[in-house]
MINU-407617 format. One record per residue (C-alpha): residue in three letters; chain; x, y, z. Coordinates in nm, 3 decimals. Layout:
REM residues N
@type=ala; mol=A; xx=X; yy=Y; zz=Z
...
//
This chain:
REM residues 241
@type=met; mol=A; xx=-0.637; yy=1.566; zz=1.797
@type=lys; mol=A; xx=-0.331; yy=1.482; zz=2.007
@type=lys; mol=A; xx=-0.177; yy=1.825; zz=1.939
@type=leu; mol=A; xx=-0.508; yy=1.996; zz=2.014
@type=leu; mol=A; xx=-0.532; yy=1.823; zz=2.354
@type=gln; mol=A; xx=-0.168; yy=1.902; zz=2.431
@type=asp; mol=A; xx=-0.225; yy=2.268; zz=2.344
@type=tyr; mol=A; xx=-0.532; yy=2.276; zz=2.570
@type=lys; mol=A; xx=-0.339; yy=2.117; zz=2.856
@type=ala; mol=A; xx=-0.059; yy=2.370; zz=2.810
@type=gly; mol=A; xx=-0.309; yy=2.656; zz=2.812
@type=lys; mol=A; xx=-0.240; yy=2.758; zz=2.453
@type=val; mol=A; xx=-0.606; yy=2.721; zz=2.349
@type=asp; mol=A; xx=-0.926; yy=2.757; zz=2.549
@type=leu; mol=A; xx=-1.208; yy=2.505; zz=2.588
@type=ala; mol=A; xx=-1.434; yy=2.687; zz=2.339
@type=thr; mol=A; xx=-1.167; yy=2.654; zz=2.067
@type=val; mol=A; xx=-1.123; yy=2.285; zz=2.142
@type=leu; mol=A; xx=-1.496; yy=2.221; zz=2.118
@type=glu; mol=A; xx=-1.521; yy=2.418; zz=1.793
@type=lys; mol=A; xx=-1.243; yy=2.215; zz=1.633
@type=leu; mol=A; xx=-1.389; yy=1.885; zz=1.753
@type=lys; mol=A; xx=-1.710; yy=1.964; zz=1.566
@type=ser; mol=A; xx=-1.538; yy=1.874; zz=1.238
@type=leu; mol=A; xx=-1.443; yy=1.528; zz=1.362
@type=pro; mol=A; xx=-1.475; yy=1.269; zz=1.223
@type=tyr; mol=A; xx=-1.584; yy=1.451; zz=0.905
@type=glu; mol=A; xx=-1.701; yy=1.790; zz=0.785
@type=asp; mol=A; xx=-2.025; yy=1.796; zz=0.585
@type=leu; mol=A; xx=-2.019; yy=2.043; zz=0.294
@type=gly; mol=A; xx=-2.343; yy=1.915; zz=0.143
@type=phe; mol=A; xx=-2.192; yy=1.795; zz=-0.187
@type=ala; mol=A; xx=-1.893; yy=1.639; zz=-0.006
@type=lys; mol=A; xx=-1.806; yy=1.502; zz=0.336
@type=ile; mol=A; xx=-1.440; yy=1.567; zz=0.411
@type=asp; mol=A; xx=-1.289; yy=1.283; zz=0.612
@type=thr; mol=A; xx=-1.079; yy=1.496; zz=0.850
@type=his; mol=A; xx=-1.026; yy=1.193; zz=1.073
@type=arg; mol=A; xx=-0.854; yy=0.982; zz=0.807
@type=glu; mol=A; xx=-0.495; yy=1.085; zz=0.881
@type=leu; mol=A; xx=-0.541; yy=0.998; zz=1.248
@type=arg; mol=A; xx=-0.713; yy=0.670; zz=1.157
@type=lys; mol=A; xx=-0.499; yy=0.554; zz=0.863
@type=gly; mol=A; xx=-0.181; yy=0.760; zz=0.874
@type=phe; mol=A; xx=-0.246; yy=0.953; zz=0.550
@type=pro; mol=A; xx=-0.509; yy=1.224; zz=0.485
@type=glu; mol=A; xx=-0.791; yy=1.202; zz=0.234
@type=thr; mol=A; xx=-0.685; yy=1.238; zz=-0.129
@type=leu; mol=A; xx=-0.881; yy=1.466; zz=-0.360
@type=phe; mol=A; xx=-0.983; yy=1.283; zz=-0.682
@type=cys; mol=A; xx=-1.050; yy=1.571; zz=-0.923
@type=gln; mol=A; xx=-1.213; yy=1.393; zz=-1.216
@type=gly; mol=A; xx=-1.585; yy=1.473; zz=-1.233
@type=lys; mol=A; xx=-1.566; yy=1.756; zz=-0.979
@type=thr; mol=A; xx=-1.633; yy=2.119; zz=-1.068
@type=leu; mol=A; xx=-1.376; yy=2.389; zz=-1.001
@type=pro; mol=A; xx=-1.590; yy=2.555; zz=-0.727
@type=gln; mol=A; xx=-1.632; yy=2.216; zz=-0.558
@type=ile; mol=A; xx=-1.256; yy=2.155; zz=-0.559
@type=gln; mol=A; xx=-1.185; yy=2.505; zz=-0.425
@type=thr; mol=A; xx=-1.437; yy=2.462; zz=-0.145
@type=ile; mol=A; xx=-1.296; yy=2.121; zz=-0.047
@type=leu; mol=A; xx=-0.941; yy=2.257; zz=-0.040
@type=lys; mol=A; xx=-1.039; yy=2.548; zz=0.183
@type=asn; mol=A; xx=-1.198; yy=2.311; zz=0.433
@type=ile; mol=A; xx=-0.913; yy=2.060; zz=0.459
@type=pro; mol=A; xx=-0.726; yy=2.108; zz=0.791
@type=lys; mol=A; xx=-0.437; yy=2.350; zz=0.744
@type=asp; mol=A; xx=-0.181; yy=2.112; zz=0.898
@type=gln; mol=A; xx=-0.245; yy=1.833; zz=0.644
@type=asn; mol=A; xx=-0.054; yy=1.762; zz=0.326
@type=ile; mol=A; xx=-0.285; yy=1.747; zz=0.024
@type=leu; mol=A; xx=-0.269; yy=1.523; zz=-0.282
@type=leu; mol=A; xx=-0.493; yy=1.592; zz=-0.582
@type=thr; mol=A; xx=-0.511; yy=1.323; zz=-0.850
@type=lys; mol=A; xx=-0.641; yy=1.335; zz=-1.209
@type=ala; mol=A; xx=-0.574; yy=1.709; zz=-1.213
@type=asn; mol=A; xx=-0.510; yy=1.903; zz=-1.533
@type=lys; mol=A; xx=-0.278; yy=2.199; zz=-1.594
@type=ser; mol=A; xx=-0.567; yy=2.446; zz=-1.593
@type=leu; mol=A; xx=-0.673; yy=2.336; zz=-1.244
@type=tyr; mol=A; xx=-0.313; yy=2.363; zz=-1.127
@type=gly; mol=A; xx=-0.305; yy=2.729; zz=-1.236
@type=thr; mol=A; xx=-0.604; yy=2.801; zz=-1.012
@type=val; mol=A; xx=-0.469; yy=2.599; zz=-0.717
@type=lys; mol=A; xx=-0.127; yy=2.766; zz=-0.745
@type=lys; mol=A; xx=-0.287; yy=3.106; zz=-0.689
@type=leu; mol=A; xx=-0.446; yy=2.984; zz=-0.366
@type=tyr; mol=A; xx=-0.148; yy=2.776; zz=-0.253
@type=pro; mol=A; xx=0.187; yy=2.905; zz=-0.387
@type=glu; mol=A; xx=0.366; yy=2.596; zz=-0.252
@type=ala; mol=A; xx=0.161; yy=2.365; zz=-0.479
@type=lys; mol=A; xx=0.361; yy=2.149; zz=-0.722
@type=tyr; mol=A; xx=0.232; yy=1.987; zz=-1.039
@type=asn; mol=A; xx=0.350; yy=1.663; zz=-1.199
@type=lys; mol=A; xx=0.244; yy=1.684; zz=-1.563
@type=his; mol=A; xx=0.298; yy=1.312; zz=-1.626
@type=ala; mol=A; xx=0.108; yy=1.189; zz=-1.320
@type=lys; mol=A; xx=-0.148; yy=1.471; zz=-1.340
@type=thr; mol=A; xx=-0.112; yy=1.524; zz=-0.966
@type=ile; mol=A; xx=-0.093; yy=1.836; zz=-0.751
@type=val; mol=A; xx=0.086; yy=1.820; zz=-0.417
@type=ile; mol=A; xx=0.043; yy=2.082; zz=-0.145
@type=gln; mol=A; xx=0.304; yy=1.987; zz=0.111
@type=arg; mol=A; xx=0.271; yy=2.174; zz=0.439
@type=his; mol=A; xx=0.508; yy=1.961; zz=0.644
@type=pro; mol=A; xx=0.765; yy=1.692; zz=0.565
@type=pro; mol=A; xx=0.624; yy=1.339; zz=0.591
@type=lys; mol=A; xx=0.760; yy=1.102; zz=0.852
@type=pro; mol=A; xx=1.040; yy=0.912; zz=0.672
@type=lys; mol=A; xx=1.018; yy=0.534; zz=0.635
@type=lys; mol=A; xx=1.298; yy=0.282; zz=0.605
@type=gly; mol=A; xx=1.346; yy=0.076; zz=0.293
@type=thr; mol=A; xx=1.312; yy=0.157; zz=-0.076
@type=ile; mol=A; xx=1.011; yy=0.125; zz=-0.303
@type=leu; mol=A; xx=1.115; yy=0.038; zz=-0.659
@type=ile; mol=A; xx=0.874; yy=0.136; zz=-0.936
@type=ile; mol=A; xx=0.926; yy=-0.023; zz=-1.278
@type=thr; mol=A; xx=0.746; yy=0.026; zz=-1.607
@type=ala; mol=A; xx=0.734; yy=-0.203; zz=-1.906
@type=gly; mol=A; xx=0.729; yy=0.089; zz=-2.152
@type=thr; mol=A; xx=0.755; yy=0.465; zz=-2.178
@type=ser; mol=A; xx=0.379; yy=0.491; zz=-2.232
@type=asp; mol=A; xx=0.324; yy=0.348; zz=-1.883
@type=ile; mol=A; xx=0.515; yy=0.633; zz=-1.716
@type=pro; mol=A; xx=0.211; yy=0.852; zz=-1.630
@type=val; mol=A; xx=0.060; yy=0.576; zz=-1.415
@type=ala; mol=A; xx=0.399; yy=0.500; zz=-1.259
@type=glu; mol=A; xx=0.454; yy=0.867; zz=-1.179
@type=glu; mol=A; xx=0.124; yy=0.876; zz=-0.989
@type=ala; mol=A; xx=0.258; yy=0.590; zz=-0.777
@type=val; mol=A; xx=0.590; yy=0.775; zz=-0.728
@type=val; mol=A; xx=0.422; yy=1.097; zz=-0.614
@type=thr; mol=A; xx=0.193; yy=0.911; zz=-0.374
@type=ala; mol=A; xx=0.468; yy=0.701; zz=-0.219
@type=glu; mol=A; xx=0.704; yy=0.997; zz=-0.179
@type=leu; mol=A; xx=0.436; yy=1.209; zz=-0.012
@type=met; mol=A; xx=0.385; yy=0.924; zz=0.234
@type=gly; mol=A; xx=0.752; yy=0.950; zz=0.334
@type=asn; mol=A; xx=0.910; yy=0.672; zz=0.130
@type=thr; mol=A; xx=1.238; yy=0.660; zz=-0.056
@type=val; mol=A; xx=1.138; yy=0.580; zz=-0.415
@type=glu; mol=A; xx=1.351; yy=0.466; zz=-0.707
@type=ala; mol=A; xx=1.200; yy=0.452; zz=-1.056
@type=val; mol=A; xx=1.326; yy=0.261; zz=-1.359
@type=tyr; mol=A; xx=1.132; yy=0.297; zz=-1.685
@type=asp; mol=A; xx=1.106; yy=0.104; zz=-2.012
@type=val; mol=A; xx=1.243; yy=-0.240; zz=-1.916
@type=gly; mol=A; xx=0.961; yy=-0.456; zz=-2.057
@type=val; mol=A; xx=0.961; yy=-0.807; zz=-2.199
@type=ala; mol=A; xx=1.020; yy=-0.692; zz=-2.557
@type=gly; mol=A; xx=1.383; yy=-0.646; zz=-2.447
@type=val; mol=A; xx=1.396; yy=-0.844; zz=-2.125
@type=his; mol=A; xx=1.777; yy=-0.815; zz=-2.101
@type=arg; mol=A; xx=1.718; yy=-0.454; zz=-1.990
@type=leu; mol=A; xx=1.541; yy=-0.587; zz=-1.682
@type=phe; mol=A; xx=1.832; yy=-0.809; zz=-1.584
@type=asp; mol=A; xx=2.059; yy=-0.505; zz=-1.579
@type=ile; mol=A; xx=1.863; yy=-0.375; zz=-1.278
@type=lys; mol=A; xx=1.842; yy=-0.703; zz=-1.088
@type=glu; mol=A; xx=2.042; yy=-0.559; zz=-0.796
@type=lys; mol=A; xx=1.779; yy=-0.287; zz=-0.754
@type=ile; mol=A; xx=1.511; yy=-0.557; zz=-0.758
@type=phe; mol=A; xx=1.693; yy=-0.759; zz=-0.491
@type=his; mol=A; xx=1.753; yy=-0.450; zz=-0.275
@type=ala; mol=A; xx=1.401; yy=-0.302; zz=-0.281
@type=asn; mol=A; xx=1.162; yy=-0.353; zz=0.008
@type=val; mol=A; xx=0.854; yy=-0.337; zz=-0.219
@type=ile; mol=A; xx=0.828; yy=-0.338; zz=-0.598
@type=val; mol=A; xx=0.557; yy=-0.180; zz=-0.814
@type=val; mol=A; xx=0.538; yy=-0.309; zz=-1.172
@type=val; mol=A; xx=0.340; yy=-0.097; zz=-1.419
@type=ala; mol=A; xx=0.263; yy=-0.253; zz=-1.757
@type=gly; mol=A; xx=0.012; yy=-0.239; zz=-2.041
@type=met; mol=A; xx=-0.010; yy=-0.449; zz=-2.359
@type=glu; mol=A; xx=-0.009; yy=-0.811; zz=-2.232
@type=gly; mol=A; xx=0.121; yy=-0.722; zz=-1.884
@type=ala; mol=A; xx=0.379; yy=-1.001; zz=-1.865
@type=leu; mol=A; xx=0.646; yy=-0.800; zz=-1.683
@type=ala; mol=A; xx=0.486; yy=-0.852; zz=-1.342
@type=ser; mol=A; xx=0.524; yy=-1.231; zz=-1.372
@type=ile; mol=A; xx=0.895; yy=-1.204; zz=-1.454
@type=val; mol=A; xx=0.968; yy=-0.961; zz=-1.171
@type=gly; mol=A; xx=0.761; yy=-1.175; zz=-0.935
@type=gly; mol=A; xx=0.974; yy=-1.474; zz=-1.030
@type=leu; mol=A; xx=1.295; yy=-1.283; zz=-0.949
@type=ala; mol=A; xx=1.199; yy=-1.094; zz=-0.635
@type=ser; mol=A; xx=1.175; yy=-1.215; zz=-0.276
@type=lys; mol=A; xx=0.977; yy=-0.904; zz=-0.177
@type=pro; mol=A; xx=0.611; yy=-0.812; zz=-0.240
@type=val; mol=A; xx=0.527; yy=-0.712; zz=-0.598
@type=ile; mol=A; xx=0.231; yy=-0.486; zz=-0.673
@type=ala; mol=A; xx=0.121; yy=-0.513; zz=-1.036
@type=val; mol=A; xx=-0.054; yy=-0.222; zz=-1.206
@type=pro; mol=A; xx=-0.219; yy=-0.290; zz=-1.543
@type=thr; mol=A; xx=-0.244; yy=0.015; zz=-1.768
@type=ser; mol=A; xx=-0.486; yy=0.097; zz=-2.048
@type=val; mol=A; xx=-0.192; yy=0.121; zz=-2.291
@type=gly; mol=A; xx=-0.218; yy=-0.113; zz=-2.590
@type=tyr; mol=A; xx=-0.391; yy=-0.198; zz=-2.917
@type=gly; mol=A; xx=-0.753; yy=-0.308; zz=-2.954
@type=ala; mol=A; xx=-0.728; yy=-0.658; zz=-2.809
@type=ser; mol=A; xx=-0.580; yy=-0.522; zz=-2.489
@type=phe; mol=A; xx=-0.934; yy=-0.393; zz=-2.424
@type=lys; mol=A; xx=-0.812; yy=-0.074; zz=-2.251
@type=gly; mol=A; xx=-0.626; yy=-0.265; zz=-1.982
@type=ile; mol=A; xx=-0.843; yy=-0.574; zz=-1.941
@type=ala; mol=A; xx=-0.584; yy=-0.801; zz=-2.109
@type=pro; mol=A; xx=-0.291; yy=-0.704; zz=-1.880
@type=leu; mol=A; xx=-0.526; yy=-0.711; zz=-1.580
@type=leu; mol=A; xx=-0.618; yy=-1.074; zz=-1.654
@type=thr; mol=A; xx=-0.255; yy=-1.168; zz=-1.719
@type=met; mol=A; xx=-0.150; yy=-1.020; zz=-1.385
@type=leu; mol=A; xx=-0.437; yy=-1.186; zz=-1.200
@type=asn; mol=A; xx=-0.332; yy=-1.519; zz=-1.352
@type=cys; mol=A; xx=0.034; yy=-1.470; zz=-1.257
@type=cys; mol=A; xx=0.197; yy=-1.798; zz=-1.146
@type=ala; mol=A; xx=0.479; yy=-1.622; zz=-0.961
@type=glu; mol=A; xx=0.420; yy=-1.606; zz=-0.585
@type=gly; mol=A; xx=0.396; yy=-1.276; zz=-0.402
@type=val; mol=A; xx=0.227; yy=-1.071; zz=-0.676
@type=val; mol=A; xx=-0.091; yy=-0.874; zz=-0.603
@type=val; mol=A; xx=-0.286; yy=-0.660; zz=-0.851
@type=val; mol=A; xx=-0.457; yy=-0.321; zz=-0.828
@type=asn; mol=A; xx=-0.708; yy=-0.172; zz=-1.070
@type=ile; mol=A; xx=-0.631; yy=-0.052; zz=-1.423
@type=asp; mol=A; xx=-0.427; yy=0.274; zz=-1.425
@type=asn; mol=A; xx=-0.443; yy=0.291; zz=-1.043
@type=gly; mol=A; xx=-0.098; yy=0.431; zz=-0.972
@type=phe; mol=A; xx=-0.228; yy=0.600; zz=-0.659
@type=gly; mol=A; xx=-0.356; yy=0.272; zz=-0.515
@type=ala; mol=A; xx=-0.026; yy=0.099; zz=-0.588
@type=gly; mol=A; xx=0.183; yy=0.376; zz=-0.431
@type=tyr; mol=A; xx=-0.042; yy=0.383; zz=-0.125
@type=phe; mol=A; xx=-0.035; yy=0.005; zz=-0.073
@type=ala; mol=A; xx=0.341; yy=-0.009; zz=-0.129
@type=ser; mol=A; xx=0.379; yy=0.252; zz=0.145
@type=leu; mol=A; xx=0.166; yy=0.048; zz=0.385
@type=ile; mol=A; xx=0.387; yy=-0.255; zz=0.325
@type=asn; mol=A; xx=0.704; yy=-0.048; zz=0.363
@type=arg; mol=A; xx=0.568; yy=0.102; zz=0.687
//
């Protein structure tokens, strides 16, 4: 909106163009979806496209109606969808672990500080990668360290300097989810715990680590939903900002 008004003041666009563009604020109604075109101005990051449950034509229509100056993040996207998106947007990049597609049209405004993302095991990497992609697209410097869980806790102590240096820490863990408590006990910075659905039957698809993390006795630990790497990366960016 600021750029639009500046362009109008400078005589680069006429009043009719300004009024036409303002019609899509604060959202554009497509019938099956209402695109929140105002979100970047309001929150600092544009609307993210959650692909699960959406049809291919719906996703294509949404993409075509997102403002052309916005970066786009698609989550829960498969390789087949990426093939279609790549034809429409050659700059699109796919992360096969995170199942994300990024269409970056401009570099994000860089933020100071580092976000450290840690996983308990290798099986937790897909959720962690979603957090990495999200945080990086929001302009953060991100460092990731994987497979340092409590089954071999000495591995965690080898990265204690990274823990001390980070501005925000994201801990991703399944099974019993104990890693967040240990990191929370070491760190003086905010810790965002992400339970994953990784584990055997009694982990109840992430309920067990979720409850462990919610019952964490270490101060400064907050918890997002099961497998919500996007939410963790987003919140870590808000803290870092």
